[in-house]
CHARMM-style PDB file with segment names, atoms N, HN, CA, C and O in Angstrom:
ATOM      1  N   MET     1      84.268  56.682-126.518  1.00  0.00      PROA
ATOM      2  CA  MET     1      84.667  55.991-127.720  1.00  0.00      PROA
ATOM      3  C   MET     1      84.693  56.945-128.922  1.00  0.00      PROA
ATOM      4  O   MET     1      85.575  56.849-129.775  1.00  0.00      PROA
ATOM      5  N   GLU     2      83.722  57.862-128.981  1.00  0.00      PROA
ATOM      6  HN  GLU     2      83.006  57.940-128.288  1.00  0.00      PROA
ATOM      7  CA  GLU     2      83.681  58.799-130.104  1.00  0.00      PROA
ATOM      8  C   GLU     2      84.934  59.685-130.128  1.00  0.00      PROA
ATOM      9  O   GLU     2      85.490  59.945-131.195  1.00  0.00      PROA
ATOM     10  N   LEU     3      85.373  60.144-128.961  1.00  0.00      PROA
ATOM     11  HN  LEU     3      84.921  59.933-128.094  1.00  0.00      PROA
ATOM     12  CA  LEU     3      86.571  60.980-128.900  1.00  0.00      PROA
ATOM     13  C   LEU     3      87.798  60.190-129.366  1.00  0.00      PROA
ATOM     14  O   LEU     3      88.666  60.729-130.052  1.00  0.00      PROA
ATOM     15  N   THR     4      87.860  58.943-128.998  1.00  0.00      PROA
ATOM     16  HN  THR     4      87.155  58.505-128.441  1.00  0.00      PROA
ATOM     17  CA  THR     4      88.962  58.088-129.439  1.00  0.00      PROA
ATOM     18  C   THR     4      88.984  57.998-130.956  1.00  0.00      PROA
ATOM     19  O   THR     4      90.038  58.145-131.575  1.00  0.00      PROA
ATOM     20  N   LYS     5      87.825  57.757-131.557  1.00  0.00      PROA
ATOM     21  HN  LYS     5      86.969  57.637-131.054  1.00  0.00      PROA
ATOM     22  CA  LYS     5      87.744  57.662-133.020  1.00  0.00      PROA
ATOM     23  C   LYS     5      88.095  58.996-133.680  1.00  0.00      PROA
ATOM     24  O   LYS     5      88.764  59.017-134.713  1.00  0.00      PROA
ATOM     25  N   GLU     6      87.652  60.101-133.093  1.00  0.00      PROA
ATOM     26  HN  GLU     6      87.109  60.083-132.253  1.00  0.00      PROA
ATOM     27  CA  GLU     6      87.993  61.423-133.632  1.00  0.00      PROA
ATOM     28  C   GLU     6      89.506  61.640-133.597  1.00  0.00      PROA
ATOM     29  O   GLU     6      90.084  62.152-134.556  1.00  0.00      PROA
ATOM     30  N   ASN     7      90.137  61.256-132.506  1.00  0.00      PROA
ATOM     31  HN  ASN     7      89.667  60.841-131.727  1.00  0.00      PROA
ATOM     32  CA  ASN     7      91.585  61.418-132.386  1.00  0.00      PROA
ATOM     33  C   ASN     7      92.339  60.549-133.386  1.00  0.00      PROA
ATOM     34  O   ASN     7      93.334  60.988-133.962  1.00  0.00      PROA
ATOM     35  N   ILE     8      91.877  59.335-133.592  1.00  0.00      PROA
ATOM     36  HN  ILE     8      91.069  58.978-133.124  1.00  0.00      PROA
ATOM     37  CA  ILE     8      92.505  58.451-134.580  1.00  0.00      PROA
ATOM     38  C   ILE     8      92.450  59.097-135.963  1.00  0.00      PROA
ATOM     39  O   ILE     8      93.446  59.123-136.685  1.00  0.00      PROA
ATOM     40  N   PHE     9      91.281  59.617-136.322  1.00  0.00      PROA
ATOM     41  HN  PHE     9      90.472  59.597-135.735  1.00  0.00      PROA
ATOM     42  CA  PHE     9      91.114  60.273-137.616  1.00  0.00      PROA
ATOM     43  C   PHE     9      91.961  61.545-137.703  1.00  0.00      PROA
ATOM     44  O   PHE     9      92.632  61.784-138.707  1.00  0.00      PROA
ATOM     45  N   PHE    10      91.924  62.364-136.637  1.00  0.00      PROA
ATOM     46  HN  PHE    10      91.379  62.170-135.821  1.00  0.00      PROA
ATOM     47  CA  PHE    10      92.672  63.624-136.600  1.00  0.00      PROA
ATOM     48  C   PHE    10      94.169  63.384-136.791  1.00  0.00      PROA
ATOM     49  O   PHE    10      94.847  64.164-137.460  1.00  0.00      PROA
ATOM     50  N   LEU    11      94.674  62.318-136.208  1.00  0.00      PROA
ATOM     51  HN  LEU    11      94.124  61.685-135.664  1.00  0.00      PROA
ATOM     52  CA  LEU    11      96.102  61.993-136.302  1.00  0.00      PROA
ATOM     53  C   LEU    11      96.441  61.198-137.557  1.00  0.00      PROA
ATOM     54  O   LEU    11      97.570  60.737-137.726  1.00  0.00      PROA
ATOM     55  N   ASN    12      95.447  61.043-138.437  1.00  0.00      PROA
ATOM     56  HN  ASN    12      94.530  61.417-138.299  1.00  0.00      PROA
ATOM     57  CA  ASN    12      95.625  60.330-139.699  1.00  0.00      PROA
ATOM     58  C   ASN    12      96.112  58.889-139.485  1.00  0.00      PROA
ATOM     59  O   ASN    12      96.962  58.389-140.223  1.00  0.00      PROA
ATOM     60  N   LEU    13      95.558  58.242-138.467  1.00  0.00      PROA
ATOM     61  HN  LEU    13      94.868  58.648-137.868  1.00  0.00      PROA
ATOM     62  CA  LEU    13      95.932  56.865-138.154  1.00  0.00      PROA
ATOM     63  C   LEU    13      94.833  55.870-138.492  1.00  0.00      PROA
ATOM     64  O   LEU    13      94.931  54.693-138.146  1.00  0.00      PROA
ATOM     65  N   ASP    14      93.789  56.335-139.166  1.00  0.00      PROA
ATOM     66  HN  ASP    14      93.709  57.291-139.447  1.00  0.00      PROA
ATOM     67  CA  ASP    14      92.628  55.478-139.401  1.00  0.00      PROA
ATOM     68  C   ASP    14      92.929  54.261-140.268  1.00  0.00      PROA
ATOM     69  O   ASP    14      92.137  53.318-140.274  1.00  0.00      PROA
ATOM     70  N   GLN    15      94.035  54.242-140.997  1.00  0.00      PROA
ATOM     71  HN  GLN    15      94.678  55.007-140.992  1.00  0.00      PROA
ATOM     72  CA  GLN    15      94.415  53.064-141.776  1.00  0.00      PROA
ATOM     73  C   GLN    15      95.221  52.065-140.933  1.00  0.00      PROA
ATOM     74  O   GLN    15      95.421  50.922-141.343  1.00  0.00      PROA
ATOM     75  N   ARG    16      95.681  52.503-139.752  1.00  0.00      PROA
ATOM     76  HN  ARG    16      95.518  53.432-139.418  1.00  0.00      PROA
ATOM     77  CA  ARG    16      96.535  51.656-138.920  1.00  0.00      PROA
ATOM     78  C   ARG    16      95.940  51.303-137.567  1.00  0.00      PROA
ATOM     79  O   ARG    16      96.321  50.301-136.962  1.00  0.00      PROA
ATOM     80  N   VAL    17      94.996  52.130-137.082  1.00  0.00      PROA
ATOM     81  HN  VAL    17      94.686  52.944-137.574  1.00  0.00      PROA
ATOM     82  CA  VAL    17      94.471  51.959-135.726  1.00  0.00      PROA
ATOM     83  C   VAL    17      92.971  51.725-135.776  1.00  0.00      PROA
ATOM     84  O   VAL    17      92.241  52.417-136.486  1.00  0.00      PROA
ATOM     85  N   LYS    18      92.525  50.741-135.014  1.00  0.00      PROA
ATOM     86  HN  LYS    18      93.118  50.179-134.438  1.00  0.00      PROA
ATOM     87  CA  LYS    18      91.094  50.465-134.907  1.00  0.00      PROA
ATOM     88  C   LYS    18      90.726  50.473-133.423  1.00  0.00      PROA
ATOM     89  O   LYS    18      91.410  49.853-132.609  1.00  0.00      PROA
ATOM     90  N   ALA    19      89.656  51.168-133.076  1.00  0.00      PROA
ATOM     91  HN  ALA    19      89.100  51.671-133.738  1.00  0.00      PROA
ATOM     92  CA  ALA    19      89.197  51.217-131.696  1.00  0.00      PROA
ATOM     93  C   ALA    19      88.008  50.283-131.532  1.00  0.00      PROA
ATOM     94  O   ALA    19      87.119  50.240-132.383  1.00  0.00      PROA
ATOM     95  N   ALA    20      87.997  49.545-130.446  1.00  0.00      PROA
ATOM     96  HN  ALA    20      88.718  49.579-129.755  1.00  0.00      PROA
ATOM     97  CA  ALA    20      86.884  48.651-130.129  1.00  0.00      PROA
ATOM     98  C   ALA    20      86.583  48.784-128.647  1.00  0.00      PROA
ATOM     99  O   ALA    20      87.483  48.992-127.833  1.00  0.00      PROA
ATOM    100  N   GLN    21      85.319  48.664-128.310  1.00  0.00      PROA
ATOM    101  HN  GLN    21      84.588  48.496-128.972  1.00  0.00      PROA
ATOM    102  CA  GLN    21      84.913  48.794-126.916  1.00  0.00      PROA
ATOM    103  C   GLN    21      84.148  47.538-126.521  1.00  0.00      PROA
ATOM    104  O   GLN    21      83.308  47.050-127.278  1.00  0.00      PROA
ATOM    105  N   GLY    22      84.440  47.021-125.342  1.00  0.00      PROA
ATOM    106  HN  GLY    22      85.122  47.417-124.727  1.00  0.00      PROA
ATOM    107  CA  GLY    22      83.732  45.834-124.895  1.00  0.00      PROA
ATOM    108  C   GLY    22      84.093  45.475-123.473  1.00  0.00      PROA
ATOM    109  O   GLY    22      84.861  46.177-122.815  1.00  0.00      PROA
ATOM    110  N   ASP    23      83.538  44.392-123.012  1.00  0.00      PROA
ATOM    111  HN  ASP    23      82.914  43.822-123.546  1.00  0.00      PROA
ATOM    112  CA  ASP    23      83.793  43.881-121.679  1.00  0.00      PROA
ATOM    113  C   ASP    23      85.075  43.055-121.723  1.00  0.00      PROA
ATOM    114  O   ASP    23      85.072  41.904-122.159  1.00  0.00      PROA
ATOM    115  N   LEU    24      86.150  43.648-121.275  1.00  0.00      PROA
ATOM    116  HN  LEU    24      86.152  44.584-120.921  1.00  0.00      PROA
ATOM    117  CA  LEU    24      87.492  43.090-121.330  1.00  0.00      PROA
ATOM    118  C   LEU    24      87.849  42.745-122.769  1.00  0.00      PROA
ATOM    119  O   LEU    24      88.029  43.666-123.567  1.00  0.00      PROA
ATOM    120  N   PHE    25      87.962  41.482-123.149  1.00  0.00      PROA
ATOM    121  HN  PHE    25      87.816  40.734-122.501  1.00  0.00      PROA
ATOM    122  CA  PHE    25      88.381  41.128-124.505  1.00  0.00      PROA
ATOM    123  C   PHE    25      87.226  40.721-125.411  1.00  0.00      PROA
ATOM    124  O   PHE    25      87.466  40.264-126.528  1.00  0.00      PROA
ATOM    125  N   SER    26      85.989  40.872-124.969  1.00  0.00      PROA
ATOM    126  HN  SER    26      85.795  41.243-124.062  1.00  0.00      PROA
ATOM    127  CA  SER    26      84.852  40.419-125.778  1.00  0.00      PROA
ATOM    128  C   SER    26      84.770  41.118-127.132  1.00  0.00      PROA
ATOM    129  O   SER    26      84.304  40.523-128.104  1.00  0.00      PROA
ATOM    130  N   ALA    27      85.211  42.359-127.210  1.00  0.00      PROA
ATOM    131  HN  ALA    27      85.590  42.843-126.421  1.00  0.00      PROA
ATOM    132  CA  ALA    27      85.161  43.090-128.483  1.00  0.00      PROA
ATOM    133  C   ALA    27      86.229  42.623-129.456  1.00  0.00      PROA
ATOM    134  O   ALA    27      86.222  43.005-130.626  1.00  0.00      PROA
ATOM    135  N   ALA    28      87.138  41.801-128.975  1.00  0.00      PROA
ATOM    136  HN  ALA    28      87.144  41.490-128.025  1.00  0.00      PROA
ATOM    137  CA  ALA    28      88.277  41.425-129.809  1.00  0.00      PROA
ATOM    138  C   ALA    28      88.422  39.919-130.009  1.00  0.00      PROA
ATOM    139  O   ALA    28      89.489  39.464-130.422  1.00  0.00      PROA
ATOM    140  N   GLU    29      87.422  39.162-129.741  1.00  0.00      PROA
ATOM    141  HN  GLU    29      86.555  39.531-129.406  1.00  0.00      PROA
ATOM    142  CA  GLU    29      87.535  37.706-129.834  1.00  0.00      PROA
ATOM    143  C   GLU    29      87.251  37.213-131.250  1.00  0.00      PROA
ATOM    144  O   GLU    29      86.256  36.532-131.502  1.00  0.00      PROA
ATOM    145  N   THR    30      88.150  37.573-132.168  1.00  0.00      PROA
ATOM    146  HN  THR    30      88.958  38.125-131.964  1.00  0.00      PROA
ATOM    147  CA  THR    30      88.037  37.120-133.547  1.00  0.00      PROA
ATOM    148  C   THR    30      89.410  36.682-134.031  1.00  0.00      PROA
ATOM    149  O   THR    30      90.430  37.101-133.484  1.00  0.00      PROA
ATOM    150  N   ALA    31      89.436  35.854-135.038  1.00  0.00      PROA
ATOM    151  HN  ALA    31      88.608  35.513-135.482  1.00  0.00      PROA
ATOM    152  CA  ALA    31      90.707  35.408-135.610  1.00  0.00      PROA
ATOM    153  C   ALA    31      91.470  36.593-136.199  1.00  0.00      PROA
ATOM    154  O   ALA    31      92.694  36.667-136.088  1.00  0.00      PROA
ATOM    155  N   GLU    32      90.741  37.521-136.827  1.00  0.00      PROA
ATOM    156  HN  GLU    32      89.747  37.461-136.917  1.00  0.00      PROA
ATOM    157  CA  GLU    32      91.389  38.705-137.406  1.00  0.00      PROA
ATOM    158  C   GLU    32      92.096  39.522-136.329  1.00  0.00      PROA
ATOM    159  O   GLU    32      93.210  40.004-136.537  1.00  0.00      PROA
ATOM    160  N   PHE    33      91.444  39.673-135.180  1.00  0.00      PROA
ATOM    161  HN  PHE    33      90.540  39.281-135.011  1.00  0.00      PROA
ATOM    162  CA  PHE    33      92.057  40.412-134.079  1.00  0.00      PROA
ATOM    163  C   PHE    33      93.364  39.760-133.647  1.00  0.00      PROA
ATOM    164  O   PHE    33      94.391  40.431-133.538  1.00  0.00      PROA
ATOM    165  N   TYR    34      93.328  38.471-133.404  1.00  0.00      PROA
ATOM    166  HN  TYR    34      92.494  37.926-133.493  1.00  0.00      PROA
ATOM    167  CA  TYR    34      94.524  37.778-132.914  1.00  0.00      PROA
ATOM    168  C   TYR    34      95.653  37.789-133.936  1.00  0.00      PROA
ATOM    169  O   TYR    34      96.826  37.765-133.562  1.00  0.00      PROA
ATOM    170  N   ALA    35      95.314  37.824-135.219  1.00  0.00      PROA
ATOM    171  HN  ALA    35      94.362  37.843-135.523  1.00  0.00      PROA
ATOM    172  CA  ALA    35      96.341  37.815-136.261  1.00  0.00      PROA
ATOM    173  C   ALA    35      96.954  39.198-136.495  1.00  0.00      PROA
ATOM    174  O   ALA    35      98.056  39.300-137.035  1.00  0.00      PROA
ATOM    175  N   ASN    36      96.259  40.253-136.097  1.00  0.00      PROA
ATOM    176  HN  ASN    36      95.365  40.170-135.658  1.00  0.00      PROA
ATOM    177  CA  ASN    36      96.690  41.602-136.472  1.00  0.00      PROA
ATOM    178  C   ASN    36      96.923  42.566-135.323  1.00  0.00      PROA
ATOM    179  O   ASN    36      97.151  43.749-135.575  1.00  0.00      PROA
ATOM    180  N   THR    37      96.878  42.125-134.089  1.00  0.00      PROA
ATOM    181  HN  THR    37      96.692  41.164-133.884  1.00  0.00      PROA
ATOM    182  CA  THR    37      96.981  43.037-132.949  1.00  0.00      PROA
ATOM    183  C   THR    37      98.401  43.100-132.398  1.00  0.00      PROA
ATOM    184  O   THR    37      99.035  42.078-132.135  1.00  0.00      PROA
ATOM    185  N   ASP    38      98.879  44.329-132.233  1.00  0.00      PROA
ATOM    186  HN  ASP    38      98.363  45.160-132.447  1.00  0.00      PROA
ATOM    187  CA  ASP    38     100.198  44.548-131.655  1.00  0.00      PROA
ATOM    188  C   ASP    38     100.126  45.145-130.251  1.00  0.00      PROA
ATOM    189  O   ASP    38     101.048  44.979-129.452  1.00  0.00      PROA
ATOM    190  N   LEU    39      99.020  45.844-129.954  1.00  0.00      PROA
ATOM    191  HN  LEU    39      98.272  45.978-130.602  1.00  0.00      PROA
ATOM    192  CA  LEU    39      98.930  46.566-128.691  1.00  0.00      PROA
ATOM    193  C   LEU    39      97.483  46.662-128.238  1.00  0.00      PROA
ATOM    194  O   LEU    39      96.583  46.904-129.042  1.00  0.00      PROA
ATOM    195  N   ILE    40      97.267  46.471-126.938  1.00  0.00      PROA
ATOM    196  HN  ILE    40      97.998  46.274-126.284  1.00  0.00      PROA
ATOM    197  CA  ILE    40      95.944  46.665-126.340  1.00  0.00      PROA
ATOM    198  C   ILE    40      96.111  47.698-125.236  1.00  0.00      PROA
ATOM    199  O   ILE    40      96.998  47.579-124.390  1.00  0.00      PROA
ATOM    200  N   VAL    41      95.252  48.711-125.250  1.00  0.00      PROA
ATOM    201  HN  VAL    41      94.532  48.807-125.937  1.00  0.00      PROA
ATOM    202  CA  VAL    41      95.281  49.747-124.231  1.00  0.00      PROA
ATOM    203  C   VAL    41      93.987  49.648-123.440  1.00  0.00      PROA
ATOM    204  O   VAL    41      92.909  49.505-124.016  1.00  0.00      PROA
ATOM    205  N   CYS    42      94.096  49.724-122.125  1.00  0.00      PROA
ATOM    206  HN  CYS    42      94.972  49.840-121.657  1.00  0.00      PROA
ATOM    207  CA  CYS    42      92.932  49.564-121.270  1.00  0.00      PROA
ATOM    208  C   CYS    42      92.946  50.648-120.194  1.00  0.00      PROA
ATOM    209  O   CYS    42      94.001  51.013-119.674  1.00  0.00      PROA
ATOM    210  N   ASN    43      91.765  51.149-119.872  1.00  0.00      PROA
ATOM    211  HN  ASN    43      90.909  50.852-120.294  1.00  0.00      PROA
ATOM    212  CA  ASN    43      91.636  52.146-118.813  1.00  0.00      PROA
ATOM    213  C   ASN    43      90.572  51.653-117.824  1.00  0.00      PROA
ATOM    214  O   ASN    43      89.446  52.150-117.815  1.00  0.00      PROA
ATOM    215  N   PRO    44      90.941  50.671-116.992  1.00  0.00      PROA
ATOM    216  CA  PRO    44      89.950  50.100-116.072  1.00  0.00      PROA
ATOM    217  C   PRO    44      89.655  51.032-114.889  1.00  0.00      PROA
ATOM    218  O   PRO    44      90.431  51.945-114.607  1.00  0.00      PROA
ATOM    219  N   PRO    45      88.542  50.802-114.206  1.00  0.00      PROA
ATOM    220  CA  PRO    45      88.275  51.554-112.972  1.00  0.00      PROA
ATOM    221  C   PRO    45      89.431  51.320-111.990  1.00  0.00      PROA
ATOM    222  O   PRO    45      89.973  50.217-111.924  1.00  0.00      PROA
ATOM    223  N   TYR    46      89.801  52.341-111.241  1.00  0.00      PROA
ATOM    224  HN  TYR    46      89.360  53.237-111.295  1.00  0.00      PROA
ATOM    225  CA  TYR    46      91.020  52.216-110.444  1.00  0.00      PROA
ATOM    226  C   TYR    46      90.917  52.746-109.017  1.00  0.00      PROA
ATOM    227  O   TYR    46      91.924  52.795-108.311  1.00  0.00      PROA
ATOM    228  N   ILE    47      89.730  53.142-108.580  1.00  0.00      PROA
ATOM    229  HN  ILE    47      88.911  53.102-109.154  1.00  0.00      PROA
ATOM    230  CA  ILE    47      89.568  53.679-107.223  1.00  0.00      PROA
ATOM    231  C   ILE    47      88.620  52.767-106.450  1.00  0.00      PROA
ATOM    232  O   ILE    47      87.579  52.372-106.975  1.00  0.00      PROA
ATOM    233  N   SER    48      88.964  52.434-105.223  1.00  0.00      PROA
ATOM    234  HN  SER    48      89.810  52.755-104.796  1.00  0.00      PROA
ATOM    235  CA  SER    48      88.110  51.543-104.436  1.00  0.00      PROA
ATOM    236  C   SER    48      86.742  52.193-104.197  1.00  0.00      PROA
ATOM    237  O   SER    48      86.637  53.411-104.061  1.00  0.00      PROA
ATOM    238  N   SER    49      85.720  51.373-104.149  1.00  0.00      PROA
ATOM    239  HN  SER    49      85.806  50.383-104.260  1.00  0.00      PROA
ATOM    240  CA  SER    49      84.336  51.851-104.000  1.00  0.00      PROA
ATOM    241  C   SER    49      84.171  52.757-102.785  1.00  0.00      PROA
ATOM    242  O   SER    49      83.441  53.747-102.850  1.00  0.00      PROA
ATOM    243  N   SER    50      84.829  52.438-101.695  1.00  0.00      PROA
ATOM    244  HN  SER    50      85.422  51.635-101.643  1.00  0.00      PROA
ATOM    245  CA  SER    50      84.682  53.245-100.479  1.00  0.00      PROA
ATOM    246  C   SER    50      85.273  54.646-100.640  1.00  0.00      PROA
ATOM    247  O   SER    50      84.807  55.586 -99.996  1.00  0.00      PROA
ATOM    248  N   LYS    51      86.275  54.798-101.477  1.00  0.00      PROA
ATOM    249  HN  LYS    51      86.653  54.035-102.001  1.00  0.00      PROA
ATOM    250  CA  LYS    51      86.904  56.108-101.668  1.00  0.00      PROA
ATOM    251  C   LYS    51      86.156  56.973-102.675  1.00  0.00      PROA
ATOM    252  O   LYS    51      86.249  58.200-102.618  1.00  0.00      PROA
ATOM    253  N   VAL    52      85.420  56.359-103.591  1.00  0.00      PROA
ATOM    254  HN  VAL    52      85.345  55.363-103.637  1.00  0.00      PROA
ATOM    255  CA  VAL    52      84.702  57.131-104.608  1.00  0.00      PROA
ATOM    256  C   VAL    52      83.731  58.108-103.954  1.00  0.00      PROA
ATOM    257  O   VAL    52      83.607  59.251-104.395  1.00  0.00      PROA
ATOM    258  N   LYS    53      83.044  57.664-102.906  1.00  0.00      PROA
ATOM    259  HN  LYS    53      83.145  56.736-102.548  1.00  0.00      PROA
ATOM    260  CA  LYS    53      82.044  58.500-102.223  1.00  0.00      PROA
ATOM    261  C   LYS    53      82.657  59.729-101.559  1.00  0.00      PROA
ATOM    262  O   LYS    53      81.953  60.706-101.305  1.00  0.00      PROA
ATOM    263  N   THR    54      83.949  59.693-101.276  1.00  0.00      PROA
ATOM    264  HN  THR    54      84.521  58.899-101.482  1.00  0.00      PROA
ATOM    265  CA  THR    54      84.596  60.807-100.574  1.00  0.00      PROA
ATOM    266  C   THR    54      85.478  61.655-101.490  1.00  0.00      PROA
ATOM    267  O   THR    54      86.196  62.535-101.015  1.00  0.00      PROA
ATOM    268  N   MET    55      85.429  61.402-102.773  1.00  0.00      PROA
ATOM    269  HN  MET    55      84.846  60.687-103.159  1.00  0.00      PROA
ATOM    270  CA  MET    55      86.282  62.130-103.717  1.00  0.00      PROA
ATOM    271  C   MET    55      85.814  63.566-103.919  1.00  0.00      PROA
ATOM    272  O   MET    55      84.654  63.902-103.678  1.00  0.00      PROA
ATOM    273  N   ASN    56      86.724  64.384-104.358  1.00  0.00      PROA
ATOM    274  HN  ASN    56      87.666  64.111-104.554  1.00  0.00      PROA
ATOM    275  CA  ASN    56      86.439  65.772-104.674  1.00  0.00      PROA
ATOM    276  C   ASN    56      85.325  65.831-105.716  1.00  0.00      PROA
ATOM    277  O   ASN    56      85.420  65.169-106.750  1.00  0.00      PROA
ATOM    278  N   PRO    57      84.268  66.611-105.467  1.00  0.00      PROA
ATOM    279  CA  PRO    57      83.146  66.713-106.415  1.00  0.00      PROA
ATOM    280  C   PRO    57      83.584  67.133-107.818  1.00  0.00      PROA
ATOM    281  O   PRO    57      82.949  66.754-108.802  1.00  0.00      PROA
ATOM    282  N   GLU    58      84.650  67.901-107.916  1.00  0.00      PROA
ATOM    283  HN  GLU    58      85.166  68.209-107.117  1.00  0.00      PROA
ATOM    284  CA  GLU    58      85.145  68.333-109.225  1.00  0.00      PROA
ATOM    285  C   GLU    58      85.534  67.126-110.095  1.00  0.00      PROA
ATOM    286  O   GLU    58      85.343  67.148-111.311  1.00  0.00      PROA
ATOM    287  N   ILE    59      86.067  66.101-109.479  1.00  0.00      PROA
ATOM    288  HN  ILE    59      86.222  66.083-108.492  1.00  0.00      PROA
ATOM    289  CA  ILE    59      86.444  64.891-110.218  1.00  0.00      PROA
ATOM    290  C   ILE    59      85.201  64.086-110.574  1.00  0.00      PROA
ATOM    291  O   ILE    59      85.044  63.658-111.718  1.00  0.00      PROA
ATOM    292  N   ILE    60      84.330  63.881-109.618  1.00  0.00      PROA
ATOM    293  HN  ILE    60      84.457  64.228-108.689  1.00  0.00      PROA
ATOM    294  CA  ILE    60      83.117  63.093-109.832  1.00  0.00      PROA
ATOM    295  C   ILE    60      82.234  63.701-110.918  1.00  0.00      PROA
ATOM    296  O   ILE    60      81.602  62.972-111.683  1.00  0.00      PROA
ATOM    297  N   GLU    61      82.188  65.019-110.990  1.00  0.00      PROA
ATOM    298  HN  GLU    61      82.701  65.611-110.369  1.00  0.00      PROA
ATOM    299  CA  GLU    61      81.344  65.696-111.984  1.00  0.00      PROA
ATOM    300  C   GLU    61      81.861  65.521-113.407  1.00  0.00      PROA
ATOM    301  O   GLU    61      81.090  65.635-114.360  1.00  0.00      PROA
ATOM    302  N   LYS    62      83.145  65.249-113.565  1.00  0.00      PROA
ATOM    303  HN  LYS    62      83.771  65.157-112.791  1.00  0.00      PROA
ATOM    304  CA  LYS    62      83.746  65.161-114.892  1.00  0.00      PROA
ATOM    305  C   LYS    62      83.882  63.723-115.407  1.00  0.00      PROA
ATOM    306  O   LYS    62      84.110  63.522-116.600  1.00  0.00      PROA
ATOM    307  N   GLU    63      83.750  62.756-114.560  1.00  0.00      PROA
ATOM    308  HN  GLU    63      83.565  62.919-113.591  1.00  0.00      PROA
ATOM    309  CA  GLU    63      83.904  61.356-114.954  1.00  0.00      PROA
ATOM    310  C   GLU    63      82.693  60.558-114.531  1.00  0.00      PROA
ATOM    311  O   GLU    63      82.154  60.782-113.447  1.00  0.00      PROA
ATOM    312  N   PRO    64      82.250  59.627-115.368  1.00  0.00      PROA
ATOM    313  CA  PRO    64      81.157  58.748-114.914  1.00  0.00      PROA
ATOM    314  C   PRO    64      81.686  57.846-113.787  1.00  0.00      PROA
ATOM    315  O   PRO    64      82.840  57.419-113.822  1.00  0.00      PROA
ATOM    316  N   VAL    65      80.858  57.566-112.811  1.00  0.00      PROA
ATOM    317  HN  VAL    65      79.921  57.913-112.782  1.00  0.00      PROA
ATOM    318  CA  VAL    65      81.282  56.761-111.658  1.00  0.00      PROA
ATOM    319  C   VAL    65      81.825  55.410-112.120  1.00  0.00      PROA
ATOM    320  O   VAL    65      82.778  54.902-111.529  1.00  0.00      PROA
ATOM    321  N   ILE    66      81.247  54.826-113.149  1.00  0.00      PROA
ATOM    322  HN  ILE    66      80.473  55.239-113.629  1.00  0.00      PROA
ATOM    323  CA  ILE    66      81.699  53.513-113.632  1.00  0.00      PROA
ATOM    324  C   ILE    66      83.157  53.557-114.111  1.00  0.00      PROA
ATOM    325  O   ILE    66      83.840  52.533-114.112  1.00  0.00      PROA
ATOM    326  N   ALA    67      83.627  54.728-114.514  1.00  0.00      PROA
ATOM    327  HN  ALA    67      83.072  55.560-114.513  1.00  0.00      PROA
ATOM    328  CA  ALA    67      85.025  54.858-114.967  1.00  0.00      PROA
ATOM    329  C   ALA    67      85.997  54.895-113.795  1.00  0.00      PROA
ATOM    330  O   ALA    67      87.186  54.630-113.971  1.00  0.00      PROA
ATOM    331  N   LEU    68      85.511  55.220-112.609  1.00  0.00      PROA
ATOM    332  HN  LEU    68      84.545  55.435-112.466  1.00  0.00      PROA
ATOM    333  CA  LEU    68      86.372  55.362-111.449  1.00  0.00      PROA
ATOM    334  C   LEU    68      86.261  54.196-110.465  1.00  0.00      PROA
ATOM    335  O   LEU    68      87.263  53.751-109.905  1.00  0.00      PROA
ATOM    336  N   ASP    69      85.064  53.718-110.263  1.00  0.00      PROA
ATOM    337  HN  ASP    69      84.250  54.080-110.717  1.00  0.00      PROA
ATOM    338  CA  ASP    69      84.773  52.751-109.193  1.00  0.00      PROA
ATOM    339  C   ASP    69      85.274  51.351-109.553  1.00  0.00      PROA
ATOM    340  O   ASP    69      84.691  50.654-110.383  1.00  0.00      PROA
ATOM    341  N   GLY    70      86.374  50.966-108.901  1.00  0.00      PROA
ATOM    342  HN  GLY    70      86.847  51.533-108.226  1.00  0.00      PROA
ATOM    343  CA  GLY    70      86.955  49.658-109.165  1.00  0.00      PROA
ATOM    344  C   GLY    70      86.420  48.611-108.268  1.00  0.00      PROA
ATOM    345  OT1 GLY    70      86.816  47.450-108.370  1.00  0.00      PROA
TER     346      GLY     70
END
């Protein structure tokens, strides 16, 4: 999340872009969100649990398991 906020600031988008983190839509369940949102970006886990254990260690070392294990 910190890197996302740094990138928003670096790209001078802090007046237009807001980052929120939560369990699916829990971070965005407000009237203000629904009135002002144009785009939602999501990066869900995408690898089956059985395949995570057999992945290249180089990948596992760089990503938290929760980011990969779907």
